[in-house]
Steps between C-alpha positions, in 0.01 A plus 500: 500500500184711502350509152237768438276481196356816351123516519493701177523188281122448527418867441275569202399844383403696191606835367313761301720639226471806287585466133869429441673790326832580339718756675726660241800731549396851604680660204624380158783245506732365228346241268797273442611137512723390788671161491499284812820337622578128487433478874163678461365276228614157619222243515494474881412870535221505244242513774313738729582560866218597739579722797264617773502763775253521790445844652307551828230761551636854519260745670655788303361349179136593458435528126543177302452672164772751585740216587437330167542825307821576693646155426407497129642848450833399658505180292437696180782743579742219591429335164638806323842398628441123485314517169603148382261365767218667307592308183464140388740210441541395137678196359742548215717276286618178664278568802685815607291705747478877495286775649281701266469828692144576393398702806178297529534478876471253786179335618340644813197378695339641813280279713326462835485175699245382755769389743716660771875478542456311830323220315824417320650397834739654749808400297480589134688246290445350156313330352212745535140384461308602189807667354335500157249743654781729618676501162261466211642302210367710215437268201810488281715689750695195613683464170864600466467632145268791409358541852527767771828478690367607837163433662391676819191463718423709809233340717337681791389282793196542725725614786651779290826315432641452151654219299730591212565208265738522206599261224810571293627346179831357620672554165496874572685502831599309809365575848767764565400671175134497603597641839677787323184574302290483817733744676467741208120474516503579874737794458277650232193435713660712773564788263834431330523619140719205403643184662813535714644212296432542131431176308770363271430243224847384380386140446788455254729463804348156553504379140749250357861574421640475149562216462301348789702266721391284791784510751331355811305187590125561514322198646193719550436471125548123467192389313339199669162332435218616727345259751224500761732652760525815288149520353217443746176637641629790713440532873623827649619572853711767667735475796625775728856475629589733784814532715425180697465291188823632347686448829371142509638440151839647590523266799486213252821619334871489585596825674716627213211466255239632742704816547605558140174424318223746422141443607410449135759226457403316819127517428549397137699192597225398743216549253685321220554198720140496628354541153721228352397254770132595471486414129607138573707430190518123438854523364748623763743577217254743342668837443342798673589867467477810714491816289572821693396816317795741503476863389776683312428818697582355841789371710786299356314465169492875439641593159818705472422761387152452644184494293376857453306645790139486389533180294173313555532195277550141608850462643469155653659158456425162659829329602428139590610281785478138384487182706297181531195421709697250707780744583271793583272293725769277648761764585514763776339836429849644457541299177213680327614831645849468354351425156271805518785732595728362228239543228430861598870582506531397134271782380776738389467762227652250256237247608224746401652556157542126454128449575407774253711334231357156578148638456601644163646168385226273637199710405389657829467171687307465825685418819468137605170410668555130571627452854552874542414727791543870418532760777509880487592725793281813508618614843684798354205636304304794638143391424417465871567873544293608199276786616275649232343730756295225663768392750734201479366157408448217748614252236684581180639236270430220258148364504609136466789270414596436140599666172186468290448123457847422640399396850830424671588865571494665844558859606634617835281792605590718802207515741400593854249262653214580739735453798730771370773252406704591193572210269446345159191360332571224247219386266537133403320305228488119502253219436262494798625166635859620468420816699411283799836325477675837453356618833613180669854542369503862612370401842776246539766765440339779703304332777744449781585693816788535739516639853459860384270480198128442469362305210539701181198589295429485129196700404329357198214597275381275223252461223 
């Protein structure tokens, strides 16, 4: 296998920022209290998610100040419709979270960096060097309670390109909800008076029944003591999987599974096995979990009737596949694949309501961290096509692996590499010594050739 390291990991640069400001809704909005749902306020989602988009130089853009004014004006108008984003999270009785729609606004920073887009490397993948320069952590802004719910920084590069970095309070929405807000912002930027999809709150649809009743098994919320396999000094890498890599994985499977399984399922089974082996658990009977994030808006998990069009709250659950280290590492890849598919298939509408009721009964518990690997498929989001008037981004997705300080979370980001190959970037976070073993395990699965195939390639960047 050819393994290419990104040269950007040693890149160091500084940015010059203007004073951070609050962008408020363009016109008066209701000052009211809106309750979050049980899914919104669960402990595992009380974190911030950083996203980043890299835009190349556009010769049609000549006035930087005009671009900033144009973007801020569109943002301000979009907040009239999505006015809860301009408020602040408050904590009520028994820890209940709610949005105080104060209209204060979201944090916005404009900056210029002494670096060109080319210096980030030919293949843009997380983790990105000096990311704290690209998204300024305003003191106090990283709190969940009483802090801005959205932080945005637009950074102009020496070459004329742009980097747009965003951090969202995950209690407010999931990635599909944020995509809906982004689409509204773009539509307004291009002259629309209102979004084509109007936002809908309706968080009560994902609150507990009366009385609450847990009707399904939820191993994702089994509370286990943390250990050094779950809490560690993070080392981040990303891997690109194109058609050759996915074909190589399918050749490792029985034909009926290779033909009936999605790319997400096949890739997830591979990564779960490699990660489990890389962590070198001493006890082969140690339980490990694969948590696939499933959205109530999509596929077989879609509600009937569906959630209202325009609903932008969290509509995700984490059904768990459970096995042991010995079985995952000692069985064919098809074993892990069957477990992944079975767990996903359990995420029915009743499963969602059972999770909501469990969270009500157990006090908004966090999903299990010990021995867990959490994966989220973002291939159906439209961030890669987001055009604010600057052209489409070269990379658009999560800035790194993890939910806040929960490190064992990976996102599947659609991406086109420098060779023009369409595939998936997967950020991975492990202890540094385990990352080396992870690569070795991945090589063992992927690095083979037959009479027709060349060696497959995994493109990696690390930091």
